[in-house]
C-alpha positions, 0 to 999 in steps of 0.5 A: 256935685256929690263930691262938693257936698261931701267936702263941704258937711266934712269942712263944716263938721271940722270946723265945729270940731265935730270931726278930726281934720287928720280924717278928713279924707276918710269922712269926704269918701263916708260922706260921699257913699252915703249921699251916693246911696241916698240919691240912687234910692230916691231916683229907684223910688221914683222910678217904681212909682212911674213903672208900677213896680215897686215890689220889683224895685225893693226886691231888686235892691234888697238883693242886689245892694249886699252882693253887690258891696261884698263881691266888688266888680267894674265901678263907674269912674264917675259919681254922675256915670254910676247914678245913670248906670243904676238908674238904667238896671233898676228901669231894665230890671222893670222891663224884663219882669214885665216881660217875662211874668209867668213865662216857661223862660223864668221857670228855667232862669232862677235855678240856672243863675243861682248855681252860674252866680255861685260859682262865679261868685266862689271863682273870682269874688271879691273883684277889686278896682282902681277906685275901690281897692282891696287889702289883704284882710278885707279881701278874705272878709269880703270873699267869706261875706260874699258867699255867705249872702250868696247861699241865703239869697239862693235859698230864698230864690229857690223857697219862691221858685217852688211857690211859683213867684216872680220873686225868685226870677228879680232875684235871679235878674239881680244875680245875673246883674251882678255876674256881669258886672263882676265879670266886666270888671275881672276883665278891666283888672287883667286888661290892666295887669297886662297892660302894666307889664307890657310897659314894664317890658318896653322900659326895661 
């Protein structure tokens, strides 16, 4: 649906001479990404209202999306799967926040998660994917940006941790989810490389 809609928008704009037909693929990808973000945010707002957790959803999105954009990791094969997974993640965050509010575990979780995520970002980021490959320049830029964003978020998270605010917990949860996505993406990449290497050996 999203792909079809982006193709039609780009096609219409090319007909009106608003866009260059030579860049059709690039524009389609841009519109597809934009529409995905709009739909994901729409569902996030609905979930926030239904679960009475607007602050948790807002803080999660603000902390997760920038890091996710530069750290990379596993990507769903289709837009539909991506939307479903995003919605489930937001619901999970809301439930976890409700269950862990004021608990002793939350006070330990934040600093530990910031340290672990920092180590993983320095070690792995950015993690490319089949449907989102990175060239050398992009890899260098994304690596720098991922570290800067992590550092800023970790400092903010620790400030709220000292203030005993649940915002620190929400940022920590977003970092934990990001770490899982990165590690899973890296494992999939290595599995793919090993599989390709094995196929080459068999052919030889």
